[in-house]
C-alpha positions in Angstrom: 22.7 -58.1 -72.3 24.6 -54.8 -72.1 22.9 -52.1 -70.0 22.0 -48.7 -71.5 24.5 -46.9 -69.4 27.2 -49.6 -69.4 30.7 -48.1 -69.1 29.5 -44.8 -67.5 31.2 -44.3 -64.2 29.7 -42.1 -61.5 31.3 -40.8 -58.2 28.3 -40.4 -55.9 28.8 -38.0 -53.0 25.1 -37.5 -52.5 23.2 -38.1 -49.2 19.6 -38.4 -48.0 17.2 -38.4 -50.9 17.3 -35.7 -53.6 20.7 -36.8 -54.9 20.6 -40.5 -54.0 17.3 -41.0 -56.0 19.1 -39.6 -59.0 22.1 -41.9 -58.8 19.9 -44.9 -58.0 18.1 -44.2 -61.3 21.5 -44.0 -63.1 22.6 -47.3 -61.5 19.3 -49.0 -62.4 20.0 -48.0 -66.0 23.4 -49.6 -66.0 25.9 -46.9 -64.8 28.6 -48.0 -62.4 27.7 -45.7 -59.5 30.3 -45.6 -56.8 29.0 -44.2 -53.5 31.6 -42.4 -51.5 31.1 -42.2 -47.8 33.0 -41.2 -44.7 34.8 -44.2 -43.1 33.4 -43.9 -39.6 29.7 -43.3 -40.0 28.9 -43.3 -43.6 26.2 -41.3 -45.2 23.7 -39.8 -42.7 20.8 -41.6 -44.3 22.3 -45.0 -43.2 21.6 -44.3 -39.5 19.5 -41.2 -39.0 16.3 -43.0 -39.6 17.4 -46.5 -38.6 15.0 -48.7 -36.6 17.8 -50.6 -34.9 21.5 -49.8 -34.1 24.2 -51.2 -36.4 21.9 -52.0 -39.3 21.3 -49.8 -42.3 18.0 -48.0 -42.3 15.2 -48.9 -44.7 15.5 -45.3 -45.9 19.0 -45.9 -47.1 18.2 -49.3 -48.6 15.3 -47.9 -50.7 17.5 -45.1 -52.2 20.8 -46.8 -52.9 20.1 -50.0 -54.7 22.5 -51.2 -57.4 25.4 -49.0 -56.3 28.9 -49.9 -55.2 30.1 -48.4 -51.9 33.5 -47.2 -50.8 34.7 -45.1 -47.8 37.1 -42.2 -48.1 38.1 -39.4 -45.7 37.9 -36.3 -47.8 39.1 -34.2 -44.9 42.5 -35.8 -45.1 45.2 -34.8 -47.5 45.7 -38.4 -48.6 42.0 -38.9 -49.0 41.6 -35.8 -51.2 44.6 -36.9 -53.3 43.0 -40.3 -53.9 39.7 -38.6 -54.7 41.3 -36.4 -57.3 42.9 -39.4 -59.0 39.5 -41.1 -59.2 37.9 -37.9 -60.7 40.2 -38.3 -63.7 38.7 -41.7 -64.4 35.0 -41.1 -64.1 32.3 -39.5 -66.3 30.0 -38.0 -63.7 30.3 -36.6 -60.2 27.2 -35.9 -58.1 26.8 -34.0 -54.8 24.1 -32.3 -52.8 26.0 -31.0 -49.8 25.4 -27.5 -48.4 26.6 -24.6 -50.5 30.3 -24.3 -50.3 31.1 -27.6 -48.7 33.3 -29.1 -51.5 34.8 -25.7 -52.2 35.9 -25.6 -48.5 37.7 -28.9 -49.1 39.4 -27.5 -52.2 37.3 -30.0 -54.3 35.0 -27.6 -56.0 33.9 -27.7 -59.6 36.4 -25.2 -60.9 39.3 -27.4 -59.7 37.7 -30.7 -60.8 37.0 -29.5 -64.3 40.7 -28.7 -64.8 41.6 -32.2 -63.7 39.0 -33.8 -66.0 37.6 -31.4 -68.7 35.1 -34.2 -69.7 33.6 -34.4 -66.2 29.8 -33.8 -65.8 29.4 -32.3 -62.4 25.9 -32.4 -60.8 25.1 -30.1 -57.9 21.7 -30.2 -56.2 20.8 -27.5 -53.8 17.6 -26.4 -52.0 17.5 -23.0 -53.7 20.3 -23.2 -56.2 23.8 -21.7 -56.1 22.7 -18.1 -56.8 19.9 -15.8 -55.6 18.9 -14.5 -52.2 18.0 -17.9 -50.8 21.1 -19.8 -52.1 22.7 -20.3 -48.7 19.5 -21.6 -47.1 19.3 -25.3 -46.2 16.4 -27.3 -47.5 14.6 -30.7 -47.1 11.7 -32.1 -49.1 9.0 -30.3 -47.1 10.9 -27.0 -47.3 11.0 -27.3 -51.1 7.4 -28.3 -51.2 6.4 -25.2 -49.3 8.6 -22.8 -51.2 8.0 -24.4 -54.6 4.2 -24.0 -54.5 3.0 -27.6 -53.8 1.7 -27.0 -50.3 -0.3 -23.9 -51.4 -2.4 -26.0 -53.8 -2.8 -29.1 -51.7 -5.8 -29.5 -49.4 -9.2 -27.9 -49.4 -10.6 -24.4 -48.9 -11.1 -25.4 -45.2 -7.6 -26.7 -44.5 -4.3 -25.0 -44.1 -1.7 -25.7 -46.8 -0.8 -29.4 -46.7 2.3 -31.3 -47.6 1.7 -33.8 -50.4 2.7 -37.3 -49.2 5.1 -38.2 -52.0 8.5 -36.6 -51.7 8.4 -34.6 -54.9 10.8 -32.1 -53.4 13.4 -34.8 -53.0 12.9 -37.7 -55.4 11.2 -35.3 -57.8 14.4 -33.2 -57.8 16.4 -36.4 -58.3 14.5 -37.3 -61.4 15.0 -33.8 -62.8 18.7 -34.2 -62.0 18.9 -37.5 -63.8 17.5 -35.9 -66.9 20.0 -33.1 -66.7 22.9 -35.4 -66.3 21.9 -37.6 -69.2 21.4 -34.5 -71.4 24.9 -33.3 -70.5 26.3 -36.8 -71.2 24.8 -36.9 -74.6 26.1 -33.4 -75.4 29.5 -34.4 -74.2 29.5 -37.3 -76.7 29.1 -34.7 -79.4 31.5 -32.0 -78.1 33.9 -33.9 -75.9 33.4 -31.3 -73.2 31.9 -31.8 -69.7 29.8 -29.2 -67.9 28.1 -28.4 -64.6 24.5 -29.4 -64.1 22.5 -27.6 -61.4 19.1 -28.5 -60.1 17.3 -26.6 -57.3 14.7 -28.4 -55.2 12.4 -25.3 -55.1 12.5 -25.1 -58.9 11.8 -28.8 -59.4 8.7 -28.5 -57.2 7.5 -25.5 -59.2 7.9 -27.5 -62.4 5.5 -30.1 -60.9 3.0 -27.3 -60.2 2.6 -26.0 -63.8 -0.9 -27.3 -64.3 -2.0 -26.6 -60.6 -1.3 -22.9 -61.0 -3.1 -22.7 -64.4 -6.3 -21.1 -63.0 -4.2 -18.1 -61.8 -3.9 -16.8 -65.4 -7.7 -16.5 -65.8 -8.7 -15.4 -62.3 -5.8 -13.2 -61.5 -5.8 -14.7 -58.0 -3.4 -17.3 -56.4 -4.2 -20.9 -57.3 -6.3 -22.4 -54.5 -6.8 -25.7 -52.8 -9.5 -27.8 -54.4 -9.0 -31.1 -52.6 -9.9 -34.2 -54.6 -12.7 -32.7 -56.8 -11.4 -32.1 -60.2 -14.3 -32.8 -62.5 -17.9 -33.9 -62.9 -17.4 -36.6 -61.8 -13.9 -36.3 -60.6 -13.5 -37.3 -57.0 -12.9 -40.1 -54.5 -15.8 -42.3 -53.6 -16.3 -44.5 -50.5 -16.2 -48.2 -51.0 -17.0 -51.3 -48.9 -16.2 -52.2 -46.2 -15.5 -48.6 -45.2 -11.9 -48.7 -44.0 -9.6 -45.6 -44.0 -8.3 -46.4 -47.5 -11.5 -48.0 -49.0 -11.9 -45.4 -51.8 -11.7 -45.2 -55.5 -11.1 -42.2 -57.7 -13.4 -41.9 -60.6 -12.8 -39.3 -63.4 -14.8 -38.7 -66.6 -13.7 -36.2 -69.2 -15.7 -37.2 -72.3 -19.4 -37.9 -73.1 -18.5 -41.5 -73.8 -16.9 -42.0 -70.4 -19.9 -40.5 -68.7 -22.3 -42.8 -70.7 -20.1 -45.8 -69.8 -20.2 -44.9 -66.1 -24.0 -44.6 -66.1 -24.3 -48.0 -67.8 -21.7 -49.6 -65.4 -23.5 -48.5 -62.3 -26.9 -49.6 -63.6 -28.2 -46.0 -64.1 -28.3 -45.5 -67.9 -31.2 -43.1 -67.4 -28.8 -40.5 -65.9 -27.5 -39.8 -69.4 -30.9 -38.1 -70.2 -31.3 -36.5 -66.8 -31.4 -32.7 -67.3 -29.2 -32.2 -64.2 -26.4 -34.2 -65.8 -26.8 -33.5 -69.5 -23.3 -32.0 -70.0 -20.2 -31.3 -68.0 -21.3 -27.9 -66.9 -24.7 -29.2 -65.6 -23.0 -32.1 -63.8 -20.6 -29.8 -62.1 -23.4 -27.5 -61.0 -25.2 -30.6 -59.5 -22.0 -32.3 -58.3 -23.3 -33.1 -54.8 -26.3 -34.9 -56.1 -24.2 -36.8 -58.6 -21.7 -37.8 -56.0 -24.5 -39.1 -53.8 -25.7 -41.3 -56.7 -22.2 -42.7 -57.4 -21.4 -43.3 -53.7 -24.6 -45.3 -53.4 -23.2 -47.7 -55.9 -19.5 -47.7 -54.9 -20.2 -48.1 -51.1 -21.8 -51.5 -51.8 -18.7 -52.9 -53.5 -15.0 -53.2 -52.6 -12.6 -50.8 -54.2 -11.1 -53.8 -56.1 -14.4 -54.6 -57.6 -15.2 -51.0 -58.4 -11.9 -50.5 -60.2 -12.4 -53.8 -62.1 -16.0 -53.0 -63.2 -15.3 -49.4 -64.2 -12.0 -50.2 -65.7 -13.5 -52.9 -67.9 -16.2 -50.4 -68.9 -13.8 -47.8 -70.1 -14.2 -45.5 -67.2 -10.9 -44.1 -65.6 -10.9 -45.4 -62.1 -8.1 -46.0 -59.5 -8.4 -47.8 -56.2 -6.6 -46.1 -53.3 -3.9 -48.6 -52.5 -2.0 -48.3 -49.2 1.7 -49.2 -48.9 1.1 -52.7 -47.8 -1.3 -53.3 -50.6 1.1 -51.9 -53.2 3.9 -54.2 -52.1 1.5 -57.1 -52.6 -0.3 -55.9 -55.7 -0.4 -58.7 -58.3 -0.2 -56.2 -61.2 2.9 -54.5 -59.8 4.5 -57.9 -59.0 3.8 -59.2 -62.5 5.4 -56.2 -64.1 8.4 -56.4 -61.9 7.9 -53.0 -60.2 7.8 -54.7 -56.8 10.7 -57.0 -56.2 12.1 -59.0 -53.3 15.9 -59.0 -52.9 18.3 -60.6 -50.4 20.0 -58.1 -48.2 23.1 -59.3 -46.3 21.9 -57.9 -42.9 18.1 -57.6 -43.3 17.5 -60.8 -45.2 14.6 -60.8 -47.7 13.6 -57.2 -48.4 10.7 -56.2 -50.7 10.9 -52.8 -52.4 9.8 -50.8 -55.4 12.1 -51.4 -58.4 12.9 -49.2 -61.4 9.8 -47.5 -63.0 11.6 -47.0 -66.3 11.7 -50.0 -68.7 14.1 -50.3 -71.6 13.5 -53.2 -73.9 17.2 -54.0 -74.3 18.3 -53.0 -70.8 16.3 -55.0 -68.2 17.0 -54.0 -64.6 18.2 -56.5 -62.0 17.7 -54.9 -58.6 20.7 -55.4 -56.2 20.7 -54.4 -52.5 22.3 -51.2 -51.4 25.9 -51.6 -50.4 27.1 -52.0 -46.9 29.5 -49.3 -45.7 32.8 -49.7 -47.6 31.6 -53.0 -49.1 33.4 -52.5 -52.4 36.6 -50.8 -51.2 38.9 -53.5 -52.3 37.6 -54.0 -55.8 37.0 -50.3 -56.6 40.3 -49.0 -55.3 42.1 -51.8 -57.2 40.2 -51.0 -60.4 40.6 -47.2 -60.3 43.8 -46.6 -58.4 45.6 -50.0 -58.6 45.7 -50.2 -54.8 46.4 -53.7 -53.5 44.9 -55.3 -50.4 47.9 -54.8 -48.1 48.1 -51.1 -48.9 44.4 -50.8 -48.4 44.7 -52.2 -45.0 47.3 -49.6 -44.1 45.0 -46.8 -45.4 42.2 -48.2 -43.3 44.4 -48.2 -40.1 45.3 -44.5 -40.9 41.6 -43.6 -41.1 41.8 -42.6 -44.8 39.4 -45.3 -46.0 
């Protein structure tokens, strides 16, 4: 079955996470993503977080599935010449280097667009390519701070906290994938490529749209409200009382509230004056939370989610990373997959969260350094094995 992005070729110069998560998504959807790395060390993510020498890090493996990998020395004249020839034959180029890096190698967008006017050029930067902060370096936590996420995470008693998910990195990557695909669709109409730019700070701000909503009515900066979002709308302790033995329960309609009361064996709460409507329940939230906790604390989070879920009450058990990788629901849906890595052996990881009926995803392991040199250089540049060996000896690939 042909993949949705079959025939789309991507030269991937990204590193770490913001860019690699974008190109991994494109690869999952069927694009031929060719990851370009330096011959000696490869992308920094391969080794900077490695748990043992000489073996690709889990970090790299999680972010580079389904790609092909080649090595190329872009600091050499021959390497740049080969790169420019490949640019002529691809649809998309992606990079998230520091501002000015490719321009310093004479491989900037203005040069590449002349070589391939149909090229879609994605650049990801911490703060964009213009503005007072444009030259500043960034990582996920920097973007989360400057993009507003930390200011609205935590409680009134805590300092700003970094949300656990890497919304500054992978969140940026998903925005980038949307931008690239939009540009690709437009190119199919116009025949013209274009530059796509995503700033990490701006992607984080986009995630904060609802979190900052209260500012418009109060005139004050949006605050940190912790887990409490409604009445009820909070996490509740479950048995046996471990660090992640909690469920989040959230009711937004009278029907959900009535279903909750019935499910926990307290139907009389519906007529209780303290809880007669959402405003009353919020005013008496501590008393309500005590009642709900009395019920949840006698049951496991798995039972709580099952009972309330079947009753029509929105409820999510707090699953830790080990539980997620073994979750039967995730396994059945194919979101958690086990693949065979040439160095690590069996490796269990999250798969693709996007499902297309006619483009199922088969997750393949991240490439070893230079694993696909021979096939890619033969396909794109017609370089045979003996010439490739010579280029390798010269330090070009």
